[in-house]
C-alpha positions in Angstrom: 73.4 -22.7 103.5 76.0 -20.1 102.0 78.7 -23.1 101.1 76.3 -25.7 99.1 74.4 -23.3 97.2 77.4 -21.7 95.0 78.5 -25.4 95.2 75.4 -26.2 93.9 75.4 -23.7 90.7 79.7 -25.0 90.4 77.9 -28.8 89.7 75.0 -27.4 87.6 77.7 -24.7 85.3 80.2 -28.5 85.5 77.0 -30.1 83.6 76.7 -27.3 81.0 80.5 -27.8 79.6 79.6 -31.4 79.7 77.2 -31.1 77.1 78.9 -28.8 74.9 77.7 -25.4 76.5 81.4 -23.6 77.4 80.4 -20.0 78.1 78.4 -20.3 81.2 80.2 -18.3 84.1 79.2 -18.8 87.2 79.0 -15.5 89.6 81.5 -15.2 92.4 80.3 -15.6 95.9 82.1 -14.1 99.1 83.9 -17.1 100.5 87.6 -17.4 99.5 87.6 -21.4 99.4 84.5 -21.1 97.0 85.5 -18.2 95.1 88.5 -19.9 93.9 87.1 -23.2 93.0 84.6 -21.0 91.1 87.5 -18.8 89.3 88.4 -22.0 88.4 85.3 -23.1 86.7 84.8 -20.1 84.8 89.0 -20.1 83.4 87.8 -24.0 82.2 85.5 -23.2 81.0 87.0 -19.9 78.8 89.9 -22.3 78.3 87.5 -24.9 76.3 85.5 -22.8 74.5 88.4 -21.1 73.7 89.4 -25.1 71.5 86.2 -25.2 70.2 86.2 -22.7 68.5 90.4 -23.1 67.1 89.2 -26.4 66.5 85.8 -25.0 64.2 88.5 -23.0 62.4 90.8 -25.6 62.3 87.8 -27.2 60.5 86.9 -24.1 57.8 90.9 -23.1 56.8 91.3 -27.3 55.8 88.6 -27.7 54.1 88.8 -24.1 52.4 92.5 -25.1 51.4 91.0 -28.4 50.3 88.7 -26.5 48.4 90.7 -25.2 45.0 92.7 -28.0 44.0 89.3 -30.8 44.6 87.9 -28.0 42.3 90.7 -27.9 40.0 90.2 -31.9 39.9 86.7 -31.7 39.2 86.7 -29.2 36.4 89.6 -31.1 34.6 87.8 -34.4 34.6 84.7 -33.5 34.2 85.3 -32.2 30.8 87.1 -35.3 30.2 84.8 -37.5 30.8 82.3 -34.7 28.0 85.1 -35.2 25.6 85.5 -31.4 25.9 89.3 -31.9 26.8 92.1 -34.3 25.6 93.0 -36.5 27.6 96.7 -36.9 26.8 100.2 -37.3 29.5 100.3 -33.1 29.1 96.5 -32.3 29.8 97.0 -34.9 33.2 99.8 -32.6 34.8 97.5 -29.7 36.5 95.9 -32.5 37.9 98.4 -34.8 39.0 100.1 -31.7 40.5 95.9 -31.3 42.4 96.2 -35.0 43.6 100.3 -34.1 45.1 98.8 -30.8 46.8 96.3 -32.2 48.2 99.0 -35.4 49.2 100.8 -32.7 50.8 98.1 -30.8 52.0 97.5 -34.5 53.8 100.2 -35.2 54.9 101.5 -31.5 56.6 98.1 -32.1 58.6 99.6 -34.9 60.3 103.1 -33.1 61.0 100.7 -30.4 62.7 98.5 -32.9 64.8 101.7 -34.9 65.8 103.8 -31.5 66.7 100.8 -29.7 69.0 100.3 -33.0 70.5 103.5 -33.4 71.7 103.6 -36.8 69.4 106.6 -35.6 66.5 108.7 -38.9 66.6 112.3 -37.7 66.4 115.9 -40.1 65.7 117.8 -38.1 67.8 122.1 -38.1 67.5 124.6 -36.8 68.3 126.0 -33.4 65.4 126.9 -30.8 63.7 124.1 -28.4 63.4 127.2 -26.9 60.7 126.3 -29.5 58.0 123.0 -30.2 58.9 121.9 -26.2 57.5 124.6 -26.5 55.1 123.1 -29.5 53.3 119.9 -27.5 52.6 120.9 -24.3 52.2 122.4 -25.8 49.1 120.1 -28.0 48.2 118.2 -24.9 48.1 120.5 -22.3 45.9 119.9 -23.5 42.7 116.0 -22.8 43.6 118.2 -18.8 44.8 119.9 -18.6 41.7 116.5 -18.7 39.2 115.0 -16.2 41.8 117.8 -13.6 41.3 119.0 -13.8 44.6 122.1 -14.1 46.4 121.6 -16.8 49.1 125.4 -16.6 51.6 126.4 -19.3 54.2 128.3 -18.1 56.8 129.4 -21.3 59.5 131.4 -20.6 62.3 134.7 -22.1 62.4 134.3 -24.4 65.6 131.8 -27.9 65.4 128.4 -26.6 66.7 127.7 -30.1 68.5 123.3 -30.8 68.7 121.9 -33.5 69.8 118.8 -33.9 67.3 117.3 -35.5 64.3 118.6 -34.6 61.3 116.0 -34.8 58.9 113.9 -32.8 61.0 116.2 -29.6 61.3 116.5 -30.7 57.3 112.7 -30.0 57.4 113.0 -26.4 59.1 115.7 -25.3 57.8 114.1 -25.7 53.8 110.7 -24.2 55.1 113.4 -20.8 56.4 115.0 -21.2 53.4 111.8 -21.5 51.2 110.1 -19.1 52.4 113.2 -16.7 52.1 113.2 -17.6 48.7 110.0 -16.3 48.1 109.6 -13.0 50.1 112.6 -11.6 48.3 112.3 -9.9 45.5 114.9 -10.5 42.9 118.7 -8.6 43.6 118.0 -9.5 47.2 120.0 -10.7 49.6 119.3 -14.1 52.1 122.1 -15.1 54.7 122.8 -18.2 57.0 124.8 -17.9 60.0 124.9 -20.5 62.0 127.0 -19.7 65.8 127.3 -20.8 69.2 127.9 -19.3 72.5 126.9 -20.2 76.2 124.9 -23.3 76.6 123.2 -22.9 73.3 123.2 -23.1 69.2 121.2 -20.4 67.1 121.3 -21.4 63.3 119.6 -17.2 61.4 118.0 -17.4 58.3 117.8 -13.9 57.2 116.1 -11.9 54.0 116.7 -8.9 52.6 112.5 -9.3 51.3 109.6 -7.8 52.1 109.9 -7.7 55.9 107.1 -8.0 58.5 104.9 -5.5 60.5 105.0 -6.0 63.9 101.6 -7.9 64.6 102.9 -10.7 62.1 105.8 -11.5 63.5 103.9 -14.0 65.9 100.9 -14.7 63.8 102.7 -15.8 60.8 104.1 -19.6 62.8 99.5 -19.3 63.7 98.8 -22.7 61.1 96.7 -21.7 57.3 97.9 -17.7 58.9 99.4 -15.9 55.5 100.4 -12.0 55.9 98.3 -9.7 53.8 100.2 -8.5 50.5 102.4 -11.2 50.5 104.1 -11.8 46.7 102.2 -13.7 45.3 103.7 -17.7 43.9 103.8 -21.1 44.5 103.4 -21.6 48.4 103.5 -24.6 50.7 99.9 -25.7 52.5 100.3 -22.7 54.6 100.9 -24.5 58.1 104.9 -25.2 56.8 106.1 -22.4 59.4 103.9 -24.1 62.8 105.4 -27.1 61.5 109.0 -26.1 62.1 107.9 -24.3 65.3 106.5 -27.4 67.1 109.8 -29.6 65.8 112.2 -26.9 67.5 110.3 -28.0 70.9 110.1 -30.9 70.5 113.8 -30.6 70.9 114.3 -28.0 73.6 114.5 -25.5 71.4 112.5 -22.4 70.4 111.7 -20.2 66.9 111.2 -16.2 66.4 110.7 -14.1 63.9 112.3 -10.3 64.2 112.0 -7.9 61.2 112.8 -4.0 60.9 109.5 -3.5 59.7 107.6 -3.7 56.3 110.4 -4.2 53.3 113.1 -4.0 55.9 113.7 -8.2 55.6 113.0 -10.5 58.6 114.7 -12.6 60.7 114.3 -16.1 61.5 116.4 -17.7 65.1 116.4 -20.9 65.4 118.2 -21.7 69.5 119.1 -25.0 70.3 120.5 -26.4 73.4 124.4 -27.1 72.7 125.4 -30.6 72.8 128.4 -31.3 75.2 131.3 -33.8 73.5 
């Protein structure tokens, strides 16, 4: 009886979970073996509840991100239909911009889904990390110059062999440098550095910009998270860093952020396994 009663309670709780009601804590019995089973069921219920909470929050975040461009498009189209706004190429440009923003959001969400489910498609090849990093950084040099920033690219003399997807890595570096440009006021400096030591190869992107509070160092990799008081400017969908970390993880590496605090800049470090040659 001491075994059957708690097992019946566990069975009832699992049926509740199957119906989507995850907050059904099962009392812990005295029997050690059954208690371990109850602990596992309670842990499962908590994990399912957190997953459902993230799913609901994601739906709300996506709806929020789509609301602004859709409102702009709707307003312009209604004005044109009513004859209040002209329909020339210059007048349609804002509509095209918002449509592109929606398309980019959809593409980013698709990449985010693949990254978080471990389905990121990689076309791996042996390459020199220096060439990928320098190419991506140089493409953003005009943007940095327009913002009044110094962009320094420091590459080690020796080759830095890695086995990776060059397009995906370029996407990561573009995201990191682009974020640094947006976070750094005119007169600031961005440093991109590639190094190799032992079994790992690293690329760091540092800036003299706004910096990050300790509580934001991990949260910035969460989807749609934005740092409070961030400088205004053209941004992406808010999931660029989430995608970037997913890409690096798919390569067997890590992507982390460090900062001395607000106003003291930030450094992003991408670490990849070194490929023997």
